[in-house]
C-alpha positions in Angstrom: -12.5 11.5 -15.9 -10.9 12.6 -12.7 -14.3 14.1 -11.7 -16.2 9.8 -12.8 -13.3 8.0 -11.0 -15.4 10.2 -7.9 -18.6 10.1 -8.7 -17.7 6.3 -8.6 -15.9 6.2 -6.0 -17.7 8.3 -3.5 -21.1 6.1 -4.7 -19.0 2.5 -3.3 -17.9 4.5 0.1 -21.5 5.1 0.7 -22.6 1.6 0.2 -19.7 0.0 1.9 -17.8 -0.9 -0.6 -14.2 0.5 0.5 -12.1 -1.8 -1.4 -13.2 -0.4 -4.7 -13.9 3.4 -3.7 -9.9 3.6 -2.4 -9.0 2.1 -6.0 -11.8 4.5 -8.4 -10.6 7.9 -5.2 -7.2 7.0 -6.2 -6.8 7.4 -9.8 -8.5 10.1 -9.6 -6.4 11.9 -7.5 -3.3 11.2 -9.6 -6.2 12.9 -12.7 -6.9 15.3 -10.6 -3.5 16.4 -9.4 -1.4 15.8 -13.1 -4.0 17.9 -14.6 -4.9 20.7 -11.6 -2.2 20.4 -8.4 -4.1 21.5 -5.3 -7.2 22.3 -7.2 -11.2 22.8 -5.0 -11.8 19.3 -7.6 -8.5 16.4 -5.9 -9.4 18.9 -2.8 -12.9 16.9 -2.7 -11.5 13.7 -4.0 -8.7 14.1 -1.2 -11.6 14.0 1.5 -13.2 11.0 -0.1 -10.3 9.1 0.1 -9.5 10.0 3.5 -13.1 8.7 4.7 -12.5 5.5 3.2 -9.0 5.5 4.4 -10.6 5.7 8.1 -13.3 3.7 7.5 -10.4 0.9 6.3 -8.4 2.1 9.6 -5.9 3.7 8.3 -5.7 6.8 10.7 -2.5 7.7 9.6 -3.3 8.0 5.7 -6.3 9.4 5.9 -5.2 12.2 8.2 -3.0 13.0 5.5 -5.8 12.9 3.0 -7.5 15.2 5.0 -5.0 17.6 6.0 -4.4 18.1 2.1 -8.2 18.9 1.4 -8.3 21.0 4.3 -5.1 22.5 2.4 -6.4 23.3 -0.9 -10.0 23.8 -0.5 -9.7 26.5 2.4 -10.9 29.9 1.6 -11.8 27.9 -1.9 -14.8 25.9 -1.2 -15.3 26.4 2.6 -17.4 23.3 2.5 -14.6 20.7 2.1 -12.6 22.2 3.6 -15.1 21.5 6.8 -15.9 18.2 6.1 -12.4 17.6 6.1 -12.0 18.3 9.5 -14.8 17.1 10.9 -13.5 13.9 9.3 -10.1 14.6 10.8 -12.5 14.8 14.3 -14.1 11.5 13.1 -10.6 9.4 12.6 -9.3 10.9 15.7 -11.7 10.1 17.4 -11.8 7.0 16.2 -8.5 5.6 17.1 -9.1 6.8 20.6 -7.8 10.9 20.3 -10.7 12.2 22.1 -9.0 15.6 22.9 -7.9 16.0 19.5 -11.4 14.5 18.1 -13.6 17.1 19.8 -11.9 20.4 18.7 -11.7 19.2 15.4 -14.9 18.3 15.5 -16.4 21.4 17.0 -14.0 23.3 14.7 -16.3 21.7 11.7 -19.8 21.9 13.9 -19.2 26.1 13.9 -17.9 26.3 10.3 -21.2 24.0 8.9 -23.6 26.7 11.1 -21.0 29.5 10.3 -22.8 28.4 6.2 -26.5 27.8 6.9 -25.6 23.5 6.2 -27.4 21.2 8.1 -26.1 18.6 6.7 -22.8 18.6 7.1 -23.8 20.1 10.9 -26.1 17.3 11.9 -24.0 14.3 9.9 -21.3 16.1 12.7 -23.3 16.8 15.2 -24.1 12.7 15.0 -20.3 12.6 15.7 -20.0 14.7 18.6 -22.8 12.5 19.9 -20.7 9.4 19.6 -17.5 11.1 21.2 -19.3 12.0 24.9 -21.3 8.1 24.7 -18.1 7.4 24.9 -16.9 10.1 27.4 -19.5 7.6 29.5 -21.4 10.5 29.0 -25.1 9.1 28.5 -26.9 12.2 28.8 -25.0 14.6 26.0 -24.9 11.3 24.2 -28.8 11.4 23.7 -29.1 15.6 23.1 -26.8 15.7 20.9 -27.9 12.5 18.9 -31.7 13.4 18.7 -30.0 16.9 17.6 -28.2 15.0 15.0 -31.9 13.6 13.5 -33.7 16.2 13.7 -31.1 18.2 10.8 -30.7 15.4 9.2 -34.6 14.0 8.8 -34.9 17.8 8.0 -32.1 17.5 4.5 -33.6 13.9 4.3 -28.9 12.9 4.6 -30.6 8.9 4.5 -27.0 7.9 4.8 -25.7 10.4 8.0 -29.2 8.9 9.9 -28.1 5.2 9.4 -25.7 5.6 11.3 -26.8 8.6 14.3 -30.4 5.9 14.1 -27.8 3.1 15.3 -26.6 5.1 18.0 -29.2 6.4 19.4 -31.0 2.1 19.1 -27.5 2.1 21.9 -28.5 4.9 23.9 -32.5 3.9 24.5 -31.0 0.5 25.8 -28.8 1.9 27.5 -31.8 3.9 29.5 -33.6 0.9 29.9 -36.4 1.7 26.6 -35.8 -1.5 24.3 -38.8 -0.7 22.1 -37.4 2.5 21.1 -33.9 1.2 20.5 -35.9 -1.7 18.2 -38.0 1.0 16.6 -34.7 3.0 16.1 -33.3 -0.1 14.4 -35.5 -1.5 11.8 -35.2 2.6 10.5 -31.5 2.0 10.2 -32.1 -1.0 8.8 -33.8 0.5 6.5 -31.8 3.1 5.5 -28.8 1.1 5.1 -30.5 -1.6 2.5 -32.5 2.0 0.2 -28.5 2.5 0.2 -27.1 -1.1 -1.4 -25.2 -1.8 2.0 -27.0 -4.7 2.6 -22.8 -5.8 4.9 -24.1 -3.3 7.3 -27.6 -3.5 7.4 -26.5 -7.6 8.2 -24.9 -6.0 11.1 -27.1 -4.0 12.4 -30.2 -6.8 11.8 -27.7 -9.0 14.4 -28.6 -6.2 16.8 -31.6 -6.8 16.8 -32.9 -10.4 16.1 -30.5 -10.4 20.0 -33.0 -7.5 21.2 -36.2 -9.2 20.3 -35.2 -12.4 21.1 -33.3 -11.2 24.6 
């Protein structure tokens, strides 16, 4: 039952249905902790719950889940430990704590590279691109975004690609390359539609419409 709730919650998160995801993942964590407190299965559910809470804007609650996930998975499930660290960095960046974000993201990318996971490295290299863009360093943001896209396209990680294509479109616009920006926005929309995340697809379509009528 807990595993089912975990997967249902994670799928809801990928669709952008964060309230539905939070409900399922809270249930999954509660069941896992009751059956086997602090094991790696609970850690995975806690990481996904933290991701959901982060997207809902509750940075403190999200960070608490990531810390618990790292504590439970360290030494037993290094992939999920790295994922929790990376998301802790992403959450810090969303909250404006850019120095903490950089430290956690660097840690996560290093761990994923050590594990040979292009999936994980590509995800958080993309987040690093967001961080550099927030710092106003367009050159490094472009480099990290292009690196992320190459890694993620190699493993077909559609969910992360949707976001990085959108980010890369922003950079293309800053470079004055509107044709590339429009092409990247189209690719982002296709990814979100493929995932069933129509809400975010509509947001990106709004940016595309403004680009094509501007």
